[in-house]
TIFI-353175 format. One record per residue: residue number from 1; x negated, y, z negated of N, C-alpha, C, O in turn. Coordinates in steps of 0.05 Angstrom, whole numbers. Atoms other than C-alpha are relative to their C-alpha. Example, Ala and Ser with C-alpha at 12.3 -4.5 7.8 and 13.67 -1.06 7.14 Angstrom:
REM TIFI-353175
PT    n     nxx     nyy     nzz    caxx    cayy    cazz     cxx     cyy     czz     oxx     oyy     ozz
PT    1     -18     -24       0    -246     -90    -156     -18      24       0     -39      24     -13
PT    2      16     -24       1    -273     -21    -143      15      22     -14       5      44     -18
END
This chain:
REM TIFI-353175
PT    n     nxx     nyy     nzz    caxx    cayy    cazz     cxx     cyy     czz     oxx     oyy     ozz
PT    1     -17      -1     -24    1442    1281    -653     -14      14      23     -10       7      46
PT    2      14     -15     -21    1398    1330    -615     -21     -17      14     -30     -10      36
PT    3      21      17     -12    1349    1273    -601      11     -18      21      -3     -35      32
PT    4     -13      19     -18    1399    1239    -554      10      14      26      32       9      34
PT    5      -9     -13     -25    1401    1282    -491       4     -21      22     -13     -38      26
PT    6      -5      18     -22    1433    1245    -433       9     -28      -7      14     -44      11
PT    7      -9      26       8    1455    1185    -474      31       0      -2      42      18     -16
PT    8     -30       2       1    1528    1165    -464       7     -13     -27      -1     -36     -33
PT    9      -6      10      27    1558    1155    -533      30       5      -6      43      22       6
PT   10     -25      -5      13    1623    1150    -571      -5      14     -26     -21       4     -42
PT   11       5     -16      24    1626    1202    -626      25       1     -17      47       7      -8
PT   12     -22       0      19    1669    1196    -688      -3      25     -17     -26      34     -24
PT   13       0     -24      17    1688    1257    -730      13      -8     -27      35     -19     -28
PT   14     -10       6      26    1697    1250    -805      -1      25     -18     -16      44     -13
PT   15       3     -21      20    1710    1297    -863     -20      -9     -21     -21     -33     -28
PT   16      19       6      21    1656    1300    -916     -24     -14      11     -31     -11      35
PT   17      25      13      -7    1594    1256    -914       4     -29      10     -14     -45      10
PT   18      -6      27      -9    1629    1194    -886     -18      -9      23     -26     -32      24
PT   19      17       7     -23    1587    1196    -822     -27      -9      -9     -38     -29       2
PT   20      26       8      10    1522    1192    -861       1     -28     -13     -16     -44      -9
PT   21      -3      26      13    1547    1134    -902       3     -22      21     -10     -43      19
PT   22      -3      20     -22    1569    1097    -839     -26      -4      15     -33     -27      21
PT   23      27       2     -13    1502    1112    -806     -19     -17     -16     -32     -34      -5
PT   24      18      15      17    1464    1084    -865       8     -30       0      -9     -47       0
PT   25      -9      28       0    1507    1021    -866      -7     -14      26     -17     -36      26
PT   26       6      12     -27    1498    1009    -791     -29      -5       3     -37     -24      18
PT   27      29       4      -3    1423    1016    -798     -11     -21     -19     -35     -26     -19
PT   28      10      20      20    1420     964    -854      -5     -27      13     -19     -44       2
PT   29       4      26     -12    1423     906    -806       2       3      31      15      21      41
PT   30       0       1     -29    1412     890    -733      13     -27       9       2     -48       3
PT   31     -15      24      -8    1463     841    -703      14       6      26      24      28      30
PT   32     -12      -5     -27    1489     833    -632      30       7      -1      40      19      18
PT   33     -28      -5       1    1561     838    -655       8      21     -22      31      23     -30
PT   34      -4     -23      17    1553     897    -703     -12      24      15     -35      23      23
PT   35       9     -23     -16    1548     964    -669     -22      15     -14     -23      15     -39
PT   36      22     -15      12    1486    1006    -680       6      30       1      21      39      17
PT   37      -3     -29       1    1483    1079    -698     -21      14      17     -44       6      16
PT   38      19     -16     -15    1452    1129    -651      -8      25     -15     -26      40      -7
PT   39       7     -24      16    1451    1183    -704      25      13     -11      48       6      -4
PT   40     -23     -14      12    1495    1229    -745      -8      30      -3     -32      37      -1
PT   41       5     -29       4    1501    1304    -756      23      14     -13      45       2     -16
PT   42     -21     -16      13    1541    1359    -790       9      22      19      -8      34      34
PT   43     -10     -21     -17    1585    1409    -755     -11      27      -9     -20      31     -31
PT   44      10     -27       5    1566    1483    -751      23      19      -5      46      15       5
PT   45     -19     -21       5    1603    1544    -775      26     -10     -12      25     -23     -33
PT   46     -26       8      12    1677    1532    -786       4     -30       0      23     -41     -11
PT   47      -2      29      -1    1665    1458    -771     -19     -13     -20     -24     -38     -18
PT   48      21      11      17    1613    1449    -826      11     -21     -20      -5     -36     -31
PT   49     -10      20      18    1660    1407    -868       3     -28      13      10     -47       1
PT   50      -1      26     -15    1658    1353    -814     -28     -11       5     -47       3       9
PT   51      25      13      -9    1604    1302    -800       7     -18      24      30     -27      27
PT   52      -5      15     -25    1596    1264    -735     -19     -24       2     -43     -22      -5
PT   53      15      25      -4    1572    1193    -720       0      -7      29      21      -9      41
PT   54       2       8     -28    1546    1173    -651      -8     -30       1     -26     -38     -13
PT   55       6      28      -4    1547    1100    -629       0      -5      30      10      12      45
PT   56      -1       6     -29    1536    1067    -560      29       2      10      48      -6      -4
PT   57     -26      -6     -12    1594    1084    -514      18     -25       2       9     -46      10
PT   58     -21      19      -6    1658    1043    -514      26      16       2      29      36     -11
PT   59     -25     -15      -4    1727    1064    -492      24     -17      -7      47      -8      -3
PT   60     -22      17       8    1769    1007    -519      -6     -13     -27     -28     -22     -32
PT   61       1      15      26    1782     977    -588      17     -25       4      32     -27      22
PT   62     -16      25      -2    1811     909    -601      30       6      -2      46      -8      10
PT   63     -28      -8       3    1876     943    -621      12       8      27      36       4      32
PT   64      -9      -9     -26    1881     972    -551      -3     -23      21      13     -26      39
PT   65       6      22     -19    1852     911    -515      22     -21       0      30     -31      21
PT   66     -19      22       2    1903     860    -541      26       5      16      33     -12      32
PT   67     -25      -3     -15    1967     891    -513      -6       7      30      10      -1      47
PT   68       6      -8     -28    1933     919    -450     -10     -23      17      -4     -24      41
PT   69      12      22     -15    1896     856    -430      11     -27     -10      -4     -46     -14
PT   70     -11      24      12    1944     803    -457      -5     -24      18      -9     -46       8
PT   71       4      23     -18    1935     760    -394     -28     -10      -2     -33     -33       6
PT   72      27       9       3    1861     757    -409      -4     -13     -28     -25     -26     -33
PT   73       2      12      27    1875     734    -481      16     -26      -2       8     -44     -17
PT   74     -18      24       2    1931     683    -470       6     -10      27      13       5      45
PT   75      -7      13     -25    1941     634    -414      10     -28      -6      -3     -42     -22
PT   76     -11      27       4    1984     571    -412       6      -5     -30       2     -26     -40
PT   77      -7       2      29    2006     585    -484     -23      -7     -17     -19     -21     -38
PT   78      24       4      17    1935     582    -511     -19      23       4     -17      38      24
PT   79      19     -21      -2    1879     630    -524     -20      -6      22     -29     -29      25
PT   80      19       4     -22    1832     640    -464     -28      -4     -11     -34       3     -34
PT   81      28       3       7    1759     623    -465     -12      27      -7     -28      30     -25
PT   82      10     -26       5    1744     697    -461       7      10     -28     -10      21     -42
PT   83      -9      -9      26    1785     713    -523     -12     -17     -23     -18      -7     -44
PT   84      13      17      20    1758     653    -561     -29      10      -5     -38      10     -28
PT   85      28     -11       4    1688     682    -548       1      25     -17     -16      29     -34
PT   86      -2     -25      16    1711     749    -576       5      -6     -29      -8       6     -47
PT   87      -5       8      28    1738     716    -639     -26     -11     -12     -32      -5     -35
PT   88      25      11      10    1673     678    -646     -20      22      -7     -35      20     -26
PT   89      18     -22       5    1634     743    -642       8      15     -25      -9      23     -41
PT   90      -9     -13      24    1677     775    -695      -7     -16     -25     -16      -6     -45
PT   91       6      18      22    1669     715    -741     -30       1      -7     -38       3     -30
PT   92      29       0       4    1593     715    -732      -9      27     -12     -27      28     -29
PT   93       6     -27      11    1590     790    -745       8       2     -30      -7      12     -46
PT   94      -9      -1      27    1630     782    -809     -18     -16     -18     -24      -8     -41
PT   95      18      16      16    1585     726    -834     -26      16      -5     -37      16     -27
PT   96      25     -15       3    1523     770    -821       5      23     -20     -13      29     -36
PT   97      -5     -22      18    1556     828    -858       2     -10     -29      -8       2     -47
PT   98      -2      11      27    1574     784    -917     -27      -7     -12     -33      -2     -35
PT   99      27       8       9    1503     758    -921     -17      25      -8     -35      23     -24
PT  100      15     -24       6    1478     830    -923      14      16     -22       5      38     -29
PT  101     -13     -14      22    1526     849    -979      22      19       8      31      36      -8
PT  102     -21     -18      -9    1579     883    -937      26     -16       4      26     -41       5
PT  103     -26      12      -6    1653     869    -924      16      19      18       9      43      20
PT  104     -17     -16     -18    1707     894    -877      27       3     -13      47      -7      -3
PT  105     -25      -2      16    1760     913    -928      23      12      16      46       7       9
PT  106     -21     -12     -16    1797     952    -875       0     -12      28       2       2      48
PT  107       2      13     -26    1791     900    -820      25       3      16      47      -7       8
PT  108     -22      -4     -18    1836     920    -764     -11       4      28     -35       9      32
PT  109       9      -2     -28    1834     925    -688     -14      26       6     -32      26      23
PT  110      12     -26      -5    1815     999    -690     -30       0      -8     -45      17       2
PT  111      27       0      10    1750     981    -726     -19     -20      15     -41     -25       7
PT  112      16      19     -16    1726     932    -673      -1      10      29      19      12      43
PT  113       4      -9     -27    1697     959    -608      -1     -23      19     -12     -44      13
PT  114       1      20     -21    1707     920    -544     -13      13      24      -3      33      34
PT  115      14     -12     -22    1658     933    -488     -10     -22      19     -12     -46      11
PT  116      10      19     -19    1631     899    -426     -30      -2      -2     -44      19      -1
PT  117      29       4       1    1562     869    -432      -7     -25      16       4     -47      12
PT  118       8      23     -16    1528     824    -381      23     -14      13      25     -39      12
PT  119     -23      11     -15    1592     815    -341      21     -15     -18      36     -31      -7
PT  120     -20      12      17    1632     792    -402       7      19     -22      -8      38     -28
PT  121      -9     -18      21    1671     825    -458     -14      -7     -26     -18     -31     -32
PT  122      15       3      25    1636     835    -524      14      16     -22      21      39     -18
PT  123     -12     -14      23    1665     854    -592     -22       7     -20     -40      -9     -26
PT  124      19     -10      20    1626     895    -643      15      14     -22      31      32     -17
PT  125     -12     -13      23    1648     914    -713     -16      26      -6     -41      26      -6
PT  126      15     -25       5    1632     987    -729       7      12     -28      -6      31     -36
PT  127      -8     -12      26    1667    1001    -796       1     -21     -22      16     -40     -21
PT  128       1      19      22    1650     965    -860     -12      15     -25     -21      37     -22
PT  129      10     -13      24    1628     979    -932     -13     -20     -18     -12     -44     -13
PT  130      12      17      19    1591     951    -991      20     -17     -14      42      -8     -22
PT  131     -18      18      15    1623     890   -1024      -2       5     -30     -24      11     -41
PT  132       0      -2      29    1643     896   -1096       1     -28     -14      -9     -31     -36
PT  133      -1      27      10    1655     821   -1106       5     -19      23      10     -11      45
PT  134      -5      21     -21    1662     755   -1069      29       0       8      36      -9      30
PT  135     -29      -2      -7    1737     767   -1071       4      17      25      22      13      41
PT  136      -2     -17     -24    1726     822   -1020      -7     -15      25       6     -12      46
PT  137       7      17     -23    1693     772    -973      22     -19       7      29     -23      30
PT  138     -23      18      -5    1750     723    -982      23      15      13      37       3      31
PT  139     -22     -16     -11    1799     778    -966      -4       6      30      15       8      45
PT  140       6      -5     -28    1763     791    -900      12     -22      18      23     -16      39
PT  141     -10      22     -17    1782     722    -874      30       0       1      42      -7      21
PT  142     -30      -2       0    1854     732    -895       9      22      19      29      19      33
PT  143      -7     -22     -17    1855     798    -859      -4      -7      30      10       2      47
PT  144       5       9     -27    1827     764    -797      25     -15      10      33     -13      33
PT  145     -24      13      -7    1889     720    -797      22      19       8      36      14      28
PT  146     -19     -20      -7    1933     781    -797      -7      13      27      11      19      43
PT  147       9     -13     -25    1892     812    -741       6     -17      24      15      -7      45
PT  148      -5      18     -23    1898     751    -696      29      -3       7      36     -11      30
PT  149     -28       1      -6    1973     753    -701       8      21      21      28      18      35
PT  150      -5     -21     -20    1969     815    -656      -1     -11      28       7       2      47
PT  151       0      12     -26    1957     768    -598      28      -6      10      33      -8      34
PT  152     -27       6      -7    2031     752    -600       4     -29       7      25     -37      18
PT  153      -2      29      -6    2017     677    -592      11     -14     -25       1     -12     -47
PT  154     -13      12      23    2064     637    -635       6     -30       5      26     -40      -3
PT  155      -2      29      -3    2053     565    -615      -6     -13     -28     -16       0     -46
PT  156       6      13      26    2049     513    -672     -29       2      -8     -35       6     -32
PT  157      28      -1       8    1973     511    -670      -9      28      -6     -26      32     -23
PT  158       7     -27       7    1968     587    -669      11       8     -28      -3      20     -44
PT  159     -11      -5      27    2015     592    -729     -17     -13     -22     -21      -2     -43
PT  160      16      14      19    1973     540    -764     -26      15      -5     -36      16     -28
PT  161      24     -16       4    1911     582    -752       4      24     -17     -11      29     -36
PT  162      -6     -24      16    1943     645    -780       5      -7     -29      -5       6     -47
PT  163      -6       9      27    1969     608    -840     -24      -9     -15     -28      -2     -39
PT  164      24      10      13    1903     574    -855     -19      23      -7     -32      21     -28
PT  165      16     -24       7    1867     641    -853      13      16     -22      -1      23     -41
PT  166     -14     -17      20    1919     680    -892       1     -12     -28       2       2     -48
PT  167      -1      14      26    1921     627    -947     -28      -3     -12     -30     -11     -35
PT  168      27       3      11    1845     628    -955     -12     -27       4     -33     -33      -7
PT  169      10      28      -4    1837     555    -933     -20      -2      22     -32     -23      26
PT  170      18       2     -23    1796     572    -872     -18      25      -1      -9      48      -1
PT  171      20     -21       2    1732     613    -875     -24      -5      17     -29     -28      24
PT  172      26       2     -13    1667     626    -839       1     -15      27      21     -14      41
PT  173       3      13     -25    1644     583    -781      21     -23       3      27     -31      26
PT  174     -21      21      -2    1697     530    -798      24      11      16      39      -5      28
PT  175     -22     -12     -15    1747     579    -766      -2      -8      29      19     -14      42
PT  176       4       5     -28    1717     565    -698       4     -30       8       4     -37      32
PT  177      -6      28      -5    1731     490    -705      30      -5       1      39     -28       6
PT  178     -29       3       0    1806     502    -710      10      -5      29      -1       7      48
PT  179     -10       7     -27    1846     473    -651       7      24      17       2      24      41
PT  180      -9     -23     -15    1873     541    -631     -24      16      12     -20      31      31
PT  181      24     -14     -10    1801     566    -619     -19     -18      14     -43     -13      17
PT  182      17      18     -15    1776     507    -580       8       1      30      31       5      36
PT  183      -5       2     -29    1770     502    -504      14     -27       5      13     -45     -12
PT  184     -13      26      -7    1810     447    -469     -21     -22       0     -15     -44     -10
PT  185      20      21      -1    1746     408    -457      -8      -9     -28     -11     -33     -33
PT  186       7       7      27    1729     411    -531      22     -16     -13      17     -34     -29
PT  187     -23      14      12    1799     389    -551       0     -29      10       4     -48      -6
PT  188       1      27     -10    1794     329    -505     -23     -16     -11     -20     -40     -17
PT  189      23      14      12    1725     312    -531       7      -9     -29       0     -31     -37
PT  190      -8       7      27    1754     314    -602      18     -25       0      16     -42     -17
PT  191     -18      23      -1    1809     265    -581     -16     -26       5     -10     -46      -7
PT  192      16      23      -6    1758     217    -552     -16      -9     -24     -19     -32     -30
PT  193      15       6      25    1715     222    -615      18     -13     -21      10     -32     -33
PT  194     -18      10      20    1774     210    -660       7     -30       6       6     -46     -12
PT  195      -8      28      -7    1796     147    -622     -24     -19      -3     -21     -41     -13
PT  196      24      17       3    1725     120    -620      -5      -5     -30     -13     -27     -38
PT  197       4       2      29    1719     134    -694      19     -21     -12      11     -38     -28
PT  198     -20      19      10    1784      95    -708      -7     -28       8      -4     -46      -8
PT  199       6      27      -9    1763      36    -666     -25     -11     -14     -26     -35     -21
PT  200      26      10      10    1692      32    -694      -1      -2     -30     -12     -21     -40
PT  201       4      -2      29    1700      50    -767      26      -5     -16      24     -11     -40
PT  202     -25       2      15    1774      45    -785      18     -22      12      41     -15      19
PT  203     -17      21     -12    1800     -22    -758      23      -6     -19      21      -3     -43
PT  204     -23       8      17    1868     -46    -781      -8     -24     -16     -27     -39      -9
PT  205       6      22      18    1867     -97    -837       0     -26      15      19     -33      29
PT  206       2      25     -14    1844    -164    -812     -13       0      27     -17     -20      40
PT  207      13      -4     -26    1812    -136    -750     -28      11      -4     -32      30     -18
PT  208      27      -9       3    1737    -129    -745      -6      25      16       4      28      38
PT  209       8     -24     -15    1706     -63    -725     -14      -8      26     -27     -29      27
PT  210      12       7     -26    1682     -61    -652     -30      -3      -2     -42     -19      13
PT  211      29       1       3    1611     -49    -674      -7       3     -29     -13      25     -38
PT  212       3      -1      29    1601     -67    -747     -28      10      -7     -32      23     -27
PT  213      28      -9       6    1525     -55    -743      -2      30       3     -13      43     -15
PT  214       1     -29      -4    1534      14    -715      16      14     -22       9      35     -31
PT  215     -17     -12      20    1590      27    -764     -16       3     -27     -14      23     -40
PT  216      14       0      26    1546       8    -823     -23      21       0     -28      33     -21
PT  217      24     -18      -1    1487      51    -799       8      29       3      -6      47      -6
PT  218      -7     -27      -6    1526     112    -778      19      13     -20      20      37     -23
PT  219     -21     -11      18    1580     119    -831      -8      -3     -29     -19     -23     -38
PT  220       5       0      29    1572     137    -904      24      11     -14      28      36     -15
PT  221     -23      -9      17    1635     140    -947      20      17      15      30      36       3
PT  222     -21     -15     -15    1680     167    -892      25     -16       0      26     -39       9
PT  223     -26      14       3    1752     149    -905      18       6      23      19      29      33
PT  224     -21      -4     -21    1806     139    -853      22      18     -11      28      16     -35
PT  225     -22     -16      10    1862     190    -858      23     -18      -8      29     -38       5
PT  226     -21      18      11    1920     161    -898      23      -3      19      39     -22      17
PT  227     -23       1     -18    1968     176    -842      -6     -15      26      11     -17      44
PT  228       9      12     -26    1929     137    -788      20     -21      10      26     -22      34
PT  229     -19      22      -8    1977      77    -788      28       6      -9      45     -12     -10
PT  230     -28      -8       6    2039     116    -809      17      -1      25       8       4      47
PT  231     -19       1     -22    2100     107    -766       4      27      13       9      47      -1
PT  232      -3     -25     -15    2106     160    -712       9      -7      28      -6     -18      44
PT  233     -12       8     -26    2152     152    -652      -8      19      22       8      34      32
PT  234      10     -18     -20    2108     188    -602      10      -7      28      12      11      45
PT  235      -8       7     -27    2134     149    -542      27      13       7      33      16      31
PT  236     -26     -12      -6    2203     181    -549      -2      28      13      17      37      26
PT  237       3     -27     -11    2175     249    -529     -21       1      22     -31      22      30
PT  238      19       0     -21    2127     226    -476      11      13      25      33       7      33
PT  239     -10     -14     -24    2132     271    -414       9     -20      21      -4     -41      24
PT  240     -12      19     -19    2174     238    -360     -19      -7      23     -16     -28      36
PT  241      17       5     -23    2119     243    -308     -22     -20      -6     -37     -29      12
PT  242      20      20       7    2074     195    -347      11     -27       5      30     -36      -9
PT  243      -9      27      -5    2083     126    -318     -13     -19     -20     -38     -17     -25
PT  244      11      19      19    2074      71    -369      -9     -26      12     -19     -43      -2
PT  245       6      25     -13    2063      17    -318     -30      -8      -3     -36     -32      -4
PT  246      29       7       1    1987      22    -324     -10      -2     -29     -34      -7     -33
PT  247       9       2      28    1986      20    -400      22     -13     -17      44      -4     -17
PT  248     -18      12      19    2018     -27    -449       2      18     -24     -18      25     -37
PT  249      -3     -20      21    2047      20    -501     -12     -11     -27      -4     -32     -36
PT  250       9       7      27    2008      18    -567      22       4     -20      43      15     -13
PT  251     -20      -4      20    2046      18    -632       7      29      -4      -9      47       1
PT  252      -8     -28       6    2085      80    -652     -11       9     -27       3      12     -46
PT  253      15     -10      23    2033     102    -702     -20      21      10     -23      24      34
PT  254      20     -20      -8    1981     157    -702     -24     -14      13     -37      -3      31
PT  255      22      16     -13    1929     103    -685       8      -6      29      -8      -3      47
PT  256      -9       6     -27    1971      82    -626       1      25      18      -5      24      41
PT  257       0     -25     -14    1981     155    -606     -27       8       9     -31      17      32
PT  258      28      -6      -7    1906     166    -607      -9     -17      23     -23      -7      41
PT  259       8      18     -22    1896     105    -563      13       8      27       0       8      47
PT  260     -13      -8     -25    1948     129    -513     -12      26      11     -15      28      35
PT  261      12     -25      -9    1918     199    -510     -27      -5      13     -33       7      33
PT  262      26       6     -13    1850     170    -496       3     -11      28     -11      -2      46
PT  263      -5      11     -27    1877     129    -438       9      22      19       2      23      43
PT  264     -11     -21     -17    1914     190    -412     -22      19       9     -22      27      32
PT  265      22     -17      -7    1852     233    -414     -19     -13      20     -28       0      39
PT  266      20      13     -16    1806     182    -383      10      -9      28      -5      -9      47
PT  267     -11      11     -25    1853     155    -328      26      13       7      46       0      13
PT  268     -26     -13      -3    1906     208    -319      13      -5      26      38      -5      28
PT  269     -13       5     -26    1917     193    -245      16     -26       1      32     -30      19
PT  270     -16      24       2    1945     125    -265      28       5     -10      46     -11      -6
PT  271     -26      -6      13    2002     159    -301      16      21      14      40      24       9
PT  272     -14     -22     -13    2020     218    -256      19     -11      21      13     -30      35
PT  273     -19       7     -21    2081     213    -211     -11       9      27     -26      29      28
PT  274       9      -9     -27    2067     217    -135       8      28       6      -7      43      19
PT  275      -9     -28      -5    2108     281    -133     -19      20     -13     -25      40      -1
PT  276      17     -19      14    2064     314    -185     -28       1      13     -40      23      15
PT  277      26       1     -12    2000     291    -151       0      17      26     -19      31      32
PT  278      -1     -16     -25    2024     323     -85       0      30      -6      -9      45      11
PT  279      -1     -28       6    2034     389    -121     -28      11      -7     -32      36      -8
PT  280      27      -9       8    1960     391    -141     -17       3      26     -24     -17      39
PT  281      14      -6     -25    1922     424     -84     -30      -4      -4     -40      -6     -27
PT  282      30       2       3    1847     415     -69     -11      24     -16     -31      21     -30
PT  283      10     -23      14    1838     486     -96       4      -4     -30     -13       3     -47
PT  284      -5       5      29    1871     466    -162     -20     -19     -11     -30     -16     -33
PT  285      20      19       9    1824     407    -167     -27      13      -3     -42       7     -22
PT  286      26     -13       1    1764     450    -152      -2      18     -25     -22      19     -38
PT  287       0     -19      22    1784     503    -204       7     -12     -27       1      -1     -48
PT  288      -8      13      25    1811     455    -255      23      15     -13      26      15     -38
PT  289     -21     -17      11    1872     500    -263      26      -7      14      27     -14      37
PT  290     -27       4     -10    1947     492    -254      18      18     -16      11      26     -38
PT  291     -18     -17      15    2007     532    -275       5     -10     -28       5       5     -47
PT  292       2      13      26    2013     482    -331     -18     -24       4     -20     -34      26
PT  293      19      22      -3    1962     428    -345       3     -21     -21      22     -20     -37
PT  294      -3      23      17    1951     364    -383       0       8     -30      17      -2     -45
PT  295       0      -8      28    1933     398    -449      26      14      -8      36      10     -30
PT  296     -26     -14       5    1995     442    -444      22     -21      -4      38     -18     -23
PT  297     -21      20       3    2039     380    -435      -4     -15     -27      16     -21     -40
PT  298       5      14      26    2006     346    -495      10      17     -23      24       6     -41
PT  299      -9     -18      23    2018     406    -541      30       3       0      42       4     -22
PT  300     -29      -3      -1    2090     413    -517      14     -25      -9      34     -24     -24
PT  301     -13      26       7    2107     339    -525      -5      -9     -28      12     -20     -42
PT  302       8      10      26    2069     325    -589     -14      21     -16     -37      17     -25
PT  303      13     -24      13    2055     392    -622     -12      -8     -27     -36      -2     -32
PT  304      10       6      27    2048     366    -694     -22     -21       0     -42     -17     -13
PT  305      20      22      -1    2010     302    -678     -25       9      13     -47       2       4
PT  306      23     -10     -14    1964     336    -629     -17      18     -19     -42      15     -19
PT  307      14     -17      19    1946     388    -682     -12     -16     -22     -34     -10     -31
PT  308      11      17      22    1937     335    -736     -26     -13       8     -45     -13      -8
PT  309      24      13      -9    1886     297    -695     -22      20       5     -45      14      -1
PT  310      21     -20      -6    1850     360    -672     -13      11     -25     -37      14     -26
PT  311      10     -14      23    1843     389    -741      -9     -19     -23     -15     -11     -45
PT  312      12      18      20    1822     325    -777     -29       7      -3     -43      13      16
PT  313      27     -10       7    1757     343    -812     -22      -9      20     -31     -31      18
PT  314      20       7     -20    1708     346    -754     -27      -6     -12     -44     -19       1
PT  315      26       4      12    1649     346    -802      -4     -29      -7     -27     -37     -12
PT  316       3      28       7    1663     272    -816     -10     -17      23     -16     -40      20
PT  317      10      15     -23    1642     252    -746     -30       6       3     -39      27      -6
PT  318      29      -4      -3    1569     244    -728      -7       9      27       9       7      46
PT  319      10     -10     -26    1528     274    -672      -1     -22      20       6     -18      43
PT  320       2      22     -18    1517     206    -642      27      -7      12      30     -13      36
PT  321     -27       6      -9    1592     193    -638       9      21      20      21      14      40
PT  322      -9     -21     -18    1605     260    -606     -15      -2      27      -3       3      48
PT  323      14       4     -25    1551     246    -555      12     -23      16      14     -21      41
PT  324     -12      23     -13    1582     179    -540      26       8      14      31       2      37
PT  325     -26      -8     -11    1651     209    -530      -4      21      22      11      21      42
PT  326       4     -21     -20    1623     268    -492      -9     -10      27      -6       4      47
PT  327       8      11     -25    1595     222    -439      23      -1      20      19       2      44
PT  328     -23       2     -17    1665     216    -412       7      27      13      22      28      32
PT  329      -6     -27     -11    1666     291    -399     -23      11      16     -25      35      20
PT  330      24     -10     -14    1601     294    -361      -2     -10      28     -24     -10      40
PT  331       2      11     -27    1620     265    -294       8      21      21      18      14      42
PT  332      -7     -20     -19    1630     332    -259     -15      -2      25      -6       8      46
PT  333      15       3     -25    1576     315    -210      10     -23      17       1     -26      40
PT  334     -10      23     -16    1615     253    -188      29       4       8      38     -11      25
PT  335     -29      -3      -6    1686     278    -186      10      28      -1      -5      46      -9
PT  336     -12     -26       1    1733     336    -179      17       2     -26      22     -18     -39
PT  337     -15      -5      24    1774     367    -235      30      -2       7      39      12      25
PT  338     -29       2      -3    1847     346    -239      12       8     -27      10      -6     -46
PT  339      -8     -13      25    1880     391    -291     -25      10     -14     -47       2      -8
PT  340      23     -12      14    1835     431    -338     -13     -20     -17      -1     -31     -35
PT  341      16      17      18    1780     389    -368       3     -29       5     -10     -45      -9
PT  342      -4      28      -5    1802     323    -338     -10      -7      28      -7       9      46
PT  343      14       5     -25    1765     288    -282      13     -24      15      22     -43       2
PT  344      -5      23     -17    1782     242    -224     -21       0      21     -36      19      24
PT  345      20       2     -21    1740     218    -167      11      11      26      -3       9      47
PT  346     -10     -13     -24    1784     255    -117      13     -18      20      20      -8      42
PT  347     -12      18     -19    1813     193     -84      26     -11      -9      37     -30       2
PT  348     -25       9      10    1876     185    -125      -1     -25     -17      19     -35     -26
PT  349       3      23      17    1847     127    -163     -14       7     -26     -25      29     -29
PT  350      12      -6      26    1822     123    -234     -30       2       4     -42     -11      21
PT  351      28      -5      -1    1751     146    -246     -15     -21     -17     -13     -20     -41
PT  352      14      21      15    1708      86    -265     -22      10     -17     -33      -4     -35
PT  353      22     -12      16    1656     134    -293       9       4     -29      -8      10     -46
PT  354     -10      -5      27    1701     140    -355      -2     -25     -17       2     -23     -42
PT  355      -1      25      16    1695      67    -377     -22       0     -21     -24     -19     -37
END
């Protein structure tokens, strides 16, 4: 500790030799989302039964950050990009700890430091211990589900995330593919990928795939979800501002729902009412933000179906397909943003760049 004159640090006080144990653990690995130890020491005189651990300075833990900065964690009834990044950092730190033989058996907000780094918030785990079994690692992911409930977000997709974690069905990097932890742009990309997948590889009986050669070369034993052509009356809950004049309604099935969502994402200005278009200012278009946006309307109108399509096993799609679908989300240089993640050419007409 004496070797750190002038260094701003956060110092923890423990009884016994806990500080030395923590120091040794922190020095076992170097990871951007695991805090490092600056040193440890023992108290003098009447304080000799205490040990002290010094780490780089932070003044907020996740337990304090969540209630204090709720507006930075939740917006439009979804997790913000900033908080999604924080969760991603925690997940990556836990994976690194597991690989090094550690676990976070007491995972809670108080054991995760939140600090500002390079103009953004960064989470670092500082308290962990040696794993006794793989069950300890599994329990970490379940505890993460409990921890994320502290956000106070209780939408259907958030509940599904908590349940999937707490039940042990969601672990590791797969967590970051869950709908609740995706940006709006990524969710829309997933929708485009799913619809392309259905058209190309899962045609209805008696209908040929749009590109059988591509299907044969790109797909290996990928099965269509059994619910793809199940009856689902999605049109009954379609938001009133969506005009159907520009789109012949597809069948009331999940396949039809996927097709409608694709059209809505690609050509949303064909469906918006004139009144709603007038409410969208040039600033809104520039920022891609509105009090409520297209993704918000989708989740509100079709919560279960939206989640079902989003969380369909993303590993079954190929990189080439994602690149194909992603082309529709790359026209920012040609148009303005109308709603978060959706593009128009700024003239009130559909964007031909989406075809």
